[in-house]
N, C-alpha and C positions, 0 to 999 in steps of 0.2 A: 504494500500500500504506500502510495506517495505521501510524504509528510505534509504536503499542502492540501491534500484531499481531506474533506471533512467527513466525519463519521455521522451517519444518519442514526438518530435515536428516536425512541418513542416519546413524543412530546408530553404525553400524559404522565409517563414515569418521571420525566424531568420536572414536570409541574409538581408532582407529589414530593419529589426530592427537594425542590426549591421551597415548598411550603414547610417541610420539616426543618429546613435550615434557617428559615426566617425567624428572627428573634420574636419571642412572645410579646404580645402587647401589654400584658399585665406585668407589673414589676415582680421580680423574683422575691418570694417570701422565704426567709430562713426557716428551715424545718427543724434544725437542732441548734440550740444556742451555743455555738462554739466561739467563745471569746478568747482571743490569744492571751489576754491578761488572766483569764480564769479558766483554763482548760479542764481543770478538775470537775467543775460543775457540768460542762458540756459532756464530758466522758461519763459522769455520774448519770446524767439524763439518758444517754444512750444505753448504758448498762441496765438501768432500772426499767427502761422501756422493754428491753429484751426479756428481763426477768419477769416483768408483768405479763408479757405475751405468753411465755412458757407457763407461768402460774395459771393463767386462764385456760390454756389448752389442757393442762393436767387436771384441773378442777372439772372440766367438762368430761374428760375421760373417766374420772372417778365417779361422777354422777351416772354416766352410762353403765359402769360396772355395778354400782349400787342398785340401779333400776333393773339391771339384768340378773341380779341375785348372785353374782359371782364373788361377793365379799361377805364375810361373816361380821357379826356385831363388833367384835374387837377391832377388826381392820377398818370398819367404818368410823369407829371412835378415834382410832389412831390417825386416820386421814383427816378427820375434822380438826383435831388438835394441831396437826402439822400445817394445814392451810390457815388456821387462825394465827399461829406463830409467824408464818411466812408473811401474812398480811400486815401484822404488827411490825415486823422488821422492815418491810417495804415502806410503811408509813414513817418509821423512824428515819430511814435513809432519805426519804423525800424532804423531811424537815431539815436534816443535816445539809442537803444540797440546795435547799430553798426552792423546791419544786412542788407543783400542784398536780392533781390528777390529769388535768388537760395537757400538762407539759409532757406526759408520757404517751399521749395519743398523737403520734406524729402524722402530719399531712403528707401523704405520698403522691400528691398531685392528682393525675388522672385516675389513680387507683383508689383514691379516697383516703379515709382515716385508717390508721393501723389497727386500733383497738375498737 
């Protein structure tokens, strides 16, 4: 192919590509508070968000197992105590990092809220 010869492209595909590459009209909102002066709080927010997500998933699984009858009374009691202590610890860490519940619910843009 001659270097001066143009390549024919599907204009619809190029239009889609151009639309994806065009900057968004909305200003970019920070999703995690990462402050160079206080990285500890940003990291704390990220870690607590992941812990909260895993806690919710485990809690749902435990409820399914309880409803399915695959747990005895002792296991149900132990799970309840464990989830209560975990919630207390998450609350304590939120206070330490100066976070609220909504700070752990990250905005994933087009995917919606995390939690």
